[in-house]
All heavy atoms as an XYZ file, in Angstrom:
707
protein
N       0.855     -1.179     -0.011
C      -0.017     -0.004     -0.008
C       0.883      1.247     -0.003
O       1.796      1.374      0.792
C      -0.905     -0.004      1.250
C      -1.707      1.251      1.414
S      -2.606      1.298      2.962
C      -4.110      0.460      2.437
N       0.602      2.181     -0.871
C       1.399      3.402     -0.966
C       1.031      4.349      0.168
O      -0.112      4.442      0.608
C       1.117      4.075     -2.292
N       2.037      5.033      0.655
C       1.825      6.029      1.716
C       1.165      7.253      1.110
O       1.477      7.642     -0.022
C       3.157      6.449      2.320
C       3.817      5.345      3.082
C       3.262      5.164      4.471
O       2.611      6.069      5.013
O       3.499      4.075      5.030
N       0.244      7.855      1.833
C      -0.394      9.064      1.324
C      -0.099     10.259      2.249
O      -0.681     11.317      2.064
C      -1.880      8.879      1.130
C      -2.598      8.526      2.433
O      -1.933      8.334      3.487
O      -3.845      8.450      2.409
N       0.799     10.060      3.195
C       1.163     11.172      4.112
C       2.614     11.057      4.543
O       3.183      9.963      4.575
C       0.307     11.102      5.376
C      -1.112     11.496      5.164
C      -1.868     11.496      6.490
N      -1.182     12.298      7.518
C      -1.360     13.564      7.724
N      -2.208     14.244      6.982
N      -0.719     14.199      8.666
N       3.151     12.182      4.883
C       4.465     12.225      5.495
C       4.321     12.144      6.988
O       3.340     12.628      7.552
C       5.151     13.569      5.189
C       5.349     14.014      3.775
C       6.014     15.383      3.758
C       6.177     13.011      3.013
N       5.275     11.547      7.641
C       5.394     11.633      9.087
C       6.486     12.657      9.380
O       7.654     12.373      9.287
C       5.782     10.254      9.677
C       4.688      9.261      9.494
O       3.519      9.550      9.707
N       5.048      8.043      9.074
N       6.049     13.873      9.662
C       6.933     15.012      9.837
C       7.614     14.932     11.206
O       6.955     14.752     12.219
C       6.160     16.351      9.702
C       5.608     16.454      8.288
C       7.049     17.532     10.052
C       4.636     17.647      8.107
N       8.926     15.101     11.213
C       9.691     15.186     12.457
C       9.740     16.651     12.869
O      10.552     17.439     12.348
C      11.092     14.629     12.226
C      11.924     14.598     13.492
O      11.517     15.222     14.513
O      13.011     14.000     13.431
N       8.853     17.048     13.784
C       8.742     18.467     14.156
C      10.000     18.999     14.856
O      10.209     20.195     14.893
C       7.522     18.726     15.037
O       7.562     17.847     16.179
C       6.231     18.447     14.260
N      10.832     18.111     15.370
C      12.090     18.555     15.993
C      13.070     19.110     14.965
O      14.036     19.785     15.345
C      12.746     17.392     16.751
C      11.940     16.869     17.930
C      12.648     15.763     18.649
C      12.890     14.616     17.731
N      12.240     13.380     17.914
N      12.827     18.842     13.686
C      13.768     19.273     12.654
C      13.290     20.547     11.942
O      13.982     21.015     11.023
C      13.978     18.180     11.567
O      12.715     17.937     10.927
C      14.481     16.889     12.231
N      12.202     21.147     12.351
C      11.683     22.365     11.700
C      12.666     23.508     11.838
O      13.158     23.790     12.931
C      10.372     22.797     12.311
C       9.159     21.874     12.092
C       7.944     22.417     12.883
C       8.835     21.764     10.619
N      12.976     24.133     10.699
C      13.885     25.254     10.699
C      13.421     26.291      9.691
O      13.193     25.984      8.512
C      15.293     24.767     10.327
C      16.326     25.862     10.407
C      17.718     25.349     10.066
O      18.022     24.194     10.417
O      18.492     26.103      9.484
N      13.281     27.511     10.157
C      12.891     28.639      9.284
C      14.133     29.140      8.549
O      15.066     29.632      9.183
C      12.266     29.732     10.105
C      11.738     30.899      9.273
O      11.827     30.834      8.014
O      11.248     31.860      9.883
N      14.151     28.986      7.258
C      15.238     29.520      6.438
C      14.685     30.757      5.744
O      14.253     30.727      4.616
C      15.715     28.482      5.430
C      16.917     28.940      4.644
O      17.167     30.136      4.506
N      17.655     27.995      4.111
N      14.718     31.876      6.464
C      14.132     33.104      5.950
C      14.864     33.641      4.720
O      14.270     34.329      3.894
C      14.054     34.177      7.041
O      15.337     34.431      7.545
N      16.139     33.341      4.602
C      16.890     33.765      3.412
C      16.337     33.157      2.146
O      16.233     33.819      1.093
C      18.397     33.396      3.515
C      19.096     34.204      4.604
O      18.601     35.294      4.996
O      20.158     33.746      5.064
N      15.962     31.887      2.206
C      15.371     31.208      1.030
C      13.851     31.231      1.051
O      13.221     30.684      0.176
C      15.880     29.750      0.985
C      17.330     29.557      0.709
C      17.697     28.050      0.710
C      17.750     30.185     -0.618
N      13.253     31.843      2.085
C      11.818     31.983      2.247
C      11.122     30.606      2.218
O      10.222     30.349      1.462
C      11.227     32.917      1.189
C      11.751     34.342      1.309
C      11.127     35.312      0.346
N       9.686     35.175      0.146
C       8.727     35.585      0.951
N       9.027     36.214      2.056
N       7.464     35.415      0.654
N      11.620     29.733      3.137
C      11.020     28.406      3.251
C      11.285     27.839      4.639
O      12.228     28.243      5.327
C      11.578     27.468      2.186
C      13.072     27.220      2.269
C      13.622     26.469      1.074
O      13.024     26.463      0.012
N      14.764     25.843      1.259
N      10.443     26.905      5.034
C      10.656     26.144      6.273
C      11.176     24.776      5.851
O      10.559     24.089      5.013
C       9.371     26.018      7.105
C       9.576     25.085      8.286
C       8.883     27.374      7.554
N      12.294     24.388      6.428
C      12.904     23.117      6.096
C      12.644     22.105      7.198
O      12.564     22.479      8.373
C      14.406     23.299      5.872
C      14.684     24.246      4.723
C      16.121     24.696      4.584
O      16.945     24.398      5.489
O      16.406     25.377      3.587
N      12.530     20.816      6.831
C      12.215     19.791      7.817
C      12.541     18.422      7.228
O      12.751     18.247      6.031
C      10.760     19.841      8.240
C       9.748     19.622      7.132
C       9.173     18.368      6.940
C       9.388     20.626      6.255
C       8.271     18.107      5.925
C       8.466     20.415      5.233
C       7.899     19.164      5.059
N      12.571     17.442      8.125
C      12.727     16.042      7.732
C      11.419     15.314      7.962
O      10.665     15.684      8.856
C      13.838     15.369      8.544
C      15.218     15.946      8.297
C      16.289     15.254      9.124
O      16.041     14.144      9.669
O      17.372     15.830      9.225
N      11.165     14.309      7.101
C       9.965     13.525      7.265
C      10.253     12.115      6.767
O      11.175     11.885      5.999
C       8.825     14.153      6.479
N       9.410     11.219      7.197
C       9.552      9.817      6.829
C       8.332      9.372      6.022
O       7.201      9.726      6.347
C       9.657      8.971      8.105
C      10.091      7.573      7.872
C      10.370      6.880      9.195
O      11.409      7.142      9.805
O       9.503      6.108      9.620
N       8.602      8.646      4.963
C       7.562      8.023      4.150
C       8.016      6.584      3.858
O       9.106      6.360      3.370
C       7.369      8.760      2.792
C       6.296      8.085      1.949
C       7.009     10.214      3.038
N       7.178      5.629      4.201
C       7.490      4.199      3.995
C       8.882      3.838      4.494
O       9.681      3.243      3.775
C       7.379      3.866      2.480
O       6.089      4.132      2.001
N       9.165      4.245      5.714
C      10.458      3.933      6.377
C      11.662      4.564      5.701
O      12.786      4.176      5.978
C      10.645      2.430      6.526
C       9.581      1.798      7.423
O       9.175      2.471      8.394
O       9.183      0.661      7.137
N      11.459      5.503      4.798
C      12.575      6.271      4.175
C      12.505      7.672      4.709
O      11.442      8.278      4.802
C      12.424      6.282      2.665
C      12.565      4.929      1.980
C      14.008      4.522      1.818
O      14.889      5.382      1.758
O      14.229      3.298      1.794
N      13.662      8.235      5.024
C      13.739      9.620      5.544
C      14.137     10.555      4.422
O      15.081     10.265      3.671
C      14.737      9.673      6.674
C      14.576     10.864      7.572
C      15.121     10.504      8.948
N      14.985     11.610      9.844
C      13.952     11.834     10.632
N      12.944     11.028     10.590
N      13.914     12.868     11.426
N      13.450     11.684      4.319
C      13.713     12.678      3.269
C      13.837     14.069      3.874
O      13.274     14.339      4.930
C      12.550     12.694      2.253
C      12.371     11.412      1.496
C      11.500     10.443      1.948
C      13.044     11.214      0.284
C      11.328      9.254      1.230
C      12.870     10.012     -0.429
C      11.994      9.067      0.046
O      11.832      7.901     -0.656
N      14.528     14.928      3.174
C      14.629     16.346      3.502
C      13.594     17.090      2.674
O      13.488     16.861      1.467
C      16.023     16.890      3.120
C      17.152     16.245      3.862
C      17.246     16.737      5.299
O      16.874     17.839      5.618
N      17.765     15.874      6.142
N      12.822     17.960      3.309
C      11.811     18.734      2.631
C      11.972     20.212      2.942
O      12.594     20.587      3.941
C      10.394     18.329      3.119
C       9.948     17.015      2.601
C      10.257     15.844      3.297
C       9.181     16.898      1.444
C       9.843     14.607      2.819
C       8.771     15.688      0.984
C       9.071     14.533      1.661
N      11.362     21.033      2.102
C      11.204     22.464      2.357
C       9.849     22.875      1.821
O       9.427     22.428      0.761
C      12.292     23.246      1.657
N       9.147     23.665      2.575
C       7.893     24.241      2.105
C       8.067     25.728      1.967
O       8.547     26.415      2.883
C       6.687     23.866      3.056
C       6.897     24.408      4.449
C       5.373     24.362      2.484
N       7.749     26.255      0.814
C       7.963     27.673      0.505
C       6.969     28.534      1.280
O       5.858     28.138      1.565
C       7.831     27.910     -1.011
C       8.891     27.206     -1.824
C       8.683     27.403     -3.304
O       7.613     27.666     -3.784
N       9.784     27.276     -4.030
N       7.444     29.755      1.599
C       6.563     30.720      2.278
C       5.272     30.946      1.519
O       4.224     31.170      2.128
C       7.295     32.051      2.435
C       8.236     32.191      3.614
C       8.715     31.106      4.314
C       8.652     33.430      4.022
C       9.598     31.252      5.368
C       9.527     33.606      5.083
C      10.005     32.500      5.761
O      10.863     32.662      6.826
N       5.325     30.938      0.175
C       4.114     31.159     -0.618
C       3.050     30.124     -0.296
O       1.848     30.438     -0.266
C       4.433     31.134     -2.113
C       5.257     32.329     -2.546
O       5.310     33.335     -1.828
O       5.881     32.229     -3.629
N       3.456     28.879     -0.054
C       2.522     27.837      0.307
C       1.933     28.102      1.679
O       0.719     27.983      1.895
C       3.191     26.441      0.237
C       2.261     25.342      0.764
C       3.649     26.109     -1.152
N       2.766     28.471      2.617
C       2.296     28.776      3.972
C       1.290     29.942      3.928
O       0.276     29.910      4.614
C       3.475     29.128      4.887
C       4.466     28.020      5.166
C       5.631     28.525      5.962
C       3.808     26.841      5.857
N       1.596     30.948      3.123
C       0.661     32.070      2.984
C      -0.648     31.649      2.365
O      -1.717     32.077      2.787
C       1.321     33.187      2.195
C       0.485     34.460      2.169
C       1.252     35.674      1.654
O       2.468     35.562      1.367
O       0.604     36.714      1.533
N      -0.594     30.796      1.342
C      -1.799     30.331      0.697
C      -2.672     29.505      1.676
O      -3.923     29.628      1.664
C      -1.464     29.485     -0.530
N      -2.040     28.729      2.505
C      -2.788     27.899      3.479
C      -3.393     28.730      4.599
O      -4.470     28.431      5.100
C      -1.892     26.817      4.061
C      -1.421     25.713      3.096
C      -0.405     24.826      3.761
C      -2.612     24.899      2.593
N      -2.633     29.758      5.051
C      -3.046     30.501      6.237
C      -3.691     31.861      5.938
O      -4.313     32.446      6.832
C      -1.839     30.736      7.137
O      -0.936     31.625      6.479
N      -3.502     32.362      4.745
C      -3.941     33.697      4.301
C      -3.243     34.856      5.035
O      -3.764     35.964      5.047
C      -5.463     33.880      4.345
O      -5.920     33.876      5.716
C      -6.202     32.811      3.575
N      -2.143     34.562      5.703
C      -1.313     35.596      6.325
C       0.124     35.401      5.925
O       0.568     34.302      5.643
C      -1.435     35.607      7.885
C      -2.853     35.928      8.330
C      -0.967     34.314      8.476
N       0.862     36.508      5.963
C       2.293     36.456      5.610
C       3.047     35.667      6.689
O       2.904     35.948      7.881
C       2.866     37.853      5.477
O       4.243     37.772      5.282
N       3.883     34.731      6.277
C       4.634     33.932      7.249
C       5.886     34.631      7.817
O       6.557     34.065      8.660
C       5.037     32.677      6.459
C       5.077     33.116      5.047
C       4.047     34.206      4.920
N       6.165     35.832      7.379
C       7.378     36.560      7.826
C       7.411     36.595      9.355
O       6.499     37.108     10.007
C       7.389     37.982      7.290
C       7.386     38.056      5.794
C       8.659     37.502      5.108
O       9.720     37.487      5.756
O       8.520     37.064      3.955
N       8.445     36.001      9.945
C       8.632     36.033     11.389
C       7.808     34.993     12.135
O       7.995     34.828     13.351
N       6.896     34.310     11.484
C       6.001     33.355     12.141
C       5.885     32.064     11.345
O       4.937     31.310     11.521
C       4.610     33.987     12.261
C       4.111     34.033     13.692
O       4.847     33.581     14.578
O       3.021     34.522     13.901
N       6.844     31.774     10.481
C       6.733     30.682      9.528
C       6.586     29.316     10.231
O       5.762     28.484      9.826
C       7.917     30.670      8.581
N       7.345     29.071     11.271
C       7.274     27.771     11.936
C       5.928     27.579     12.632
O       5.327     26.505     12.577
C       8.445     27.564     12.923
C       8.255     26.330     13.780
C       9.760     27.494     12.157
N       5.400     28.661     13.247
C       4.097     28.573     13.912
C       3.005     28.273     12.872
O       2.122     27.447     13.100
C       3.800     29.866     14.636
N       3.082     28.941     11.731
C       2.082     28.693     10.653
C       2.258     27.280     10.155
O       1.241     26.587      9.902
C       2.252     29.744      9.529
C       1.819     31.105     10.048
C       1.425     29.337      8.308
C       2.137     32.247      9.105
N       3.487     26.827      9.977
C       3.711     25.447      9.550
C       3.014     24.468     10.497
O       2.306     23.564     10.055
C       5.215     25.163      9.537
C       5.577     23.763      9.079
C       6.060     23.556      7.824
C       5.422     22.666      9.925
C       6.414     22.249      7.392
C       5.761     21.381      9.516
C       6.233     21.189      8.235
N       3.215     24.655     11.783
C       2.607     23.759     12.782
C       1.093     23.754     12.719
O       0.477     22.713     12.886
C       3.091     24.087     14.199
C       4.541     23.750     14.416
C       5.009     24.153     15.795
C       6.448     23.749     16.052
N       6.915     24.202     17.380
N       0.517     24.928     12.452
C      -0.965     25.020     12.348
C      -1.482     24.263     11.137
O      -2.642     23.819     11.137
C      -1.384     26.487     12.246
C      -1.168     27.267     13.513
C      -1.455     28.750     13.290
O      -1.606     29.223     12.165
N      -1.481     29.491     14.392
N      -0.680     24.128     10.135
C      -1.119     23.505      8.862
C      -0.316     22.267      8.520
O      -0.209     21.855      7.338
C      -1.015     24.538      7.718
C      -1.908     25.705      7.939
N      -3.273     25.656      7.651
C      -1.683     26.913      8.469
C      -3.803     26.813      7.976
N      -2.878     27.597      8.493
N       0.222     21.604      9.537
C       1.086     20.444      9.318
C       0.366     19.307      8.574
O       0.989     18.625      7.758
C       1.645     19.937     10.666
N      -0.927     19.114      8.853
C      -1.662     18.041      8.147
C      -1.711     18.281      6.652
O      -1.460     17.374      5.846
C      -3.042     17.906      8.733
C      -3.067     17.274     10.106
O      -2.055     16.614     10.504
O      -4.052     17.467     10.821
N      -2.044     19.520      6.273
C      -2.105     19.843      4.840
C      -0.715     19.752      4.194
O      -0.570     19.268      3.070
C      -2.662     21.262      4.606
C      -4.101     21.441      5.006
C      -4.232     22.136      6.362
O      -3.404     21.935      7.256
O      -5.203     22.926      6.513
N       0.303     20.200      4.927
C       1.677     20.153      4.420
C       2.108     18.704      4.234
O       2.781     18.374      3.234
C       2.612     20.949      5.345
C       2.281     22.454      5.257
C       4.079     20.701      4.958
C       2.910     23.295      6.353
N       1.734     17.841      5.151
C       2.082     16.426      5.024
C       1.468     15.827      3.747
O       2.099     15.074      3.029
C       1.589     15.643      6.265
N       0.215     16.202      3.474
C      -0.423     15.716      2.259
C       0.255     16.266      0.991
O       0.486     15.527      0.039
C      -1.917     16.115      2.223
C      -2.717     15.430      3.318
O      -2.305     14.341      3.778
O      -3.806     15.952      3.697
N       0.608     17.544      1.005
C       1.297     18.168     -0.102
C       2.687     17.604     -0.306
O       3.173     17.485     -1.423
C       1.394     19.687      0.087
C       0.069     20.444      0.089
C       0.287     21.889      0.536
C      -0.587     20.388     -1.294
N       3.318     17.219      0.777
C       4.667     16.658      0.686
C       4.721     15.380     -0.101
O       5.686     15.136     -0.822
N       3.689     14.549      0.009
C       3.624     13.319     -0.768
C       3.541     13.617     -2.247
O       4.177     12.965     -3.064
C       2.443     12.434     -0.294
C       2.267     11.248     -1.202
C       2.670     11.985      1.130
N       2.766     14.657     -2.593
C       2.653     15.069     -3.993
C       4.002     15.539     -4.519
O       4.436     15.145     -5.605
C       1.574     16.186     -4.144
C       0.209     15.650     -3.792
C       1.593     16.790     -5.547
C      -0.852     16.708     -3.576
N       4.678     16.384     -3.736
C       5.971     16.903     -4.158
C       7.012     15.774     -4.278
O       7.810     15.770     -5.191
C       6.440     17.980     -3.169
N       6.971     14.847     -3.352
C       7.913     13.711     -3.372
C       7.690     12.873     -4.611
O       8.668     12.450     -5.271
C       7.769     12.890     -2.094
C       8.706     11.693     -2.001
C      10.164     12.118     -2.012
C       8.390     10.890     -0.745
N       6.442     12.636     -4.964
C       6.149     11.817     -6.146
C       6.640     12.523     -7.431
O       7.084     11.889     -8.367
C       4.659     11.550     -6.258
N       6.580     13.835     -7.425
C       6.998     14.632     -8.574
C       8.516     14.668     -8.706
O       9.049     14.675     -9.821
C       6.469     16.047     -8.431
C       6.817     16.978     -9.606
C       6.490     18.455     -9.351
N       7.440     18.996     -8.402
C       7.122     19.446     -7.206
N       5.899     19.456     -6.788
N       8.065     19.959     -6.404
N       9.221     14.654     -7.599
C      10.659     14.908     -7.624
C      11.416     14.096     -6.544
O      12.018     14.672     -5.654
C      10.877     16.397     -7.406
C      12.068     16.926     -8.138
O      12.772     16.152     -8.811
O      12.339     18.141     -8.016
N      11.353     12.768     -6.607
C      11.876     11.933     -5.504
C      13.409     11.901     -5.404
O      13.918     11.505     -4.353
C      11.359     10.554     -5.842
C      11.185     10.532     -7.325
C      10.779     11.959     -7.669
N      14.127     12.294     -6.412
C      15.581     12.170     -6.413
C      16.324     13.414     -5.973
O      17.556     13.435     -6.003
C      16.082     11.708     -7.766
C      15.558     10.342     -8.129
O      15.432      9.488     -7.222
O      15.247     10.111     -9.334
N      15.607     14.456     -5.616
C      16.240     15.692     -5.178
C      16.801     15.570     -3.758
O      16.251     14.840     -2.931
C      15.250     16.857     -5.235
C      14.811     17.223     -6.628
C      16.010     17.635     -7.489
O      16.808     18.454     -7.071
N      16.126     17.058     -8.665
N      17.845     16.304     -3.488
C      18.417     16.300     -2.124
C      17.413     16.883     -1.145
O      17.264     16.363     -0.034
C      19.706     17.120     -2.120
C      20.430     17.059     -0.821
C      21.771     17.769     -0.887
O      22.436     17.741     -1.926
O      22.142     18.372      0.150
N      16.748     17.950     -1.559
C      15.659     18.539     -0.755
C      14.429     18.627     -1.657
O      14.460     19.259     -2.709
C      16.016     19.949     -0.229
C      17.224     19.872      0.729
C      14.837     20.569      0.481
C      17.671     21.214      1.269
N      13.350     17.982     -1.203
C      12.090     18.024     -1.960
C      11.341     19.314     -1.554
O      11.075     19.530     -0.394
C      11.219     16.798     -1.625
C       9.891     16.861     -2.370
C      11.982     15.514     -2.006
N      11.100     20.164     -2.536
C      10.491     21.460     -2.253
C       8.991     21.410     -2.557
O       8.552     21.038     -3.644
C      11.148     22.574     -3.113
C      10.444     23.934     -2.872
C      12.614     22.670     -2.791
N       8.204     21.778     -1.543
C       6.752     21.873     -1.687
C       6.472     23.310     -2.116
O       6.774     24.264     -1.376
C       6.059     21.568     -0.341
C       6.409     20.144      0.128
C       4.557     21.704     -0.500
C       6.026     19.844      1.562
N       5.918     23.430     -3.309
C       5.679     24.768     -3.894
C       4.184     24.961     -4.162
O       3.371     24.047     -3.981
C       6.454     24.917     -5.192
O       5.922     24.088     -6.194
N       3.863     26.134     -4.624
C       2.454     26.432     -4.990
C       1.935     25.491     -6.054
O       0.728     25.280     -6.153
C       2.319     27.892     -5.436
C       2.334     28.895     -4.320
C       2.033     30.286     -4.753
O       2.877     30.844     -5.515
O       0.958     30.804     -4.373
N       2.803     24.926     -6.868
C       2.399     23.982     -7.906
C       1.748     22.736     -7.314
O       1.023     22.022     -7.992
C       3.585     23.561     -8.777
C       4.130     24.719     -9.572
O       3.439     25.672     -9.865
N       5.414     24.637     -9.877
N       1.999     22.484     -6.062
C       1.470     21.265     -5.390
C       0.115     21.521     -4.751
O      -0.462     20.632     -4.171
C       2.443     20.776     -4.332
C       3.800     20.439     -4.918
O       3.803     19.698     -5.931
O       4.830     20.879     -4.410
N      -0.403     22.729     -4.860
C      -1.639     23.133     -4.139
C      -2.931     22.791     -4.892
O      -3.992     23.160     -4.388
C      -1.613     24.654     -3.868
C      -0.731     25.081     -2.761
C      -0.668     26.604     -2.673
C      -1.197     24.503     -1.435
N      -2.887     22.115     -5.973
C      -4.138     21.823     -6.733
C      -5.228     21.466     -5.853
O      -6.070     21.370     -5.400
C      -3.929     20.696     -7.735
C      -2.964     21.110     -8.808
O      -2.870     22.320     -9.100
O      -2.307     20.245     -9.384
């Protein structure tokens, strides 16, 4: 059975304001991956700017981000860091 969610390791959440993304590690089917979710996605999910509050917004929308992460991983599984972008918001 294919996994349809990420298991996000919240201890690894890091706001990378220079790149405008929150970076984190997550597990899918016993494999660990590096992810980043762009600020634009956080803003689309929350309708507020993530500047200065990106990790808090991430935590509020972790379930949606976990679902989007699977989409991004399927699109680009061989990248060092799988980036969740607005393209994954369908």
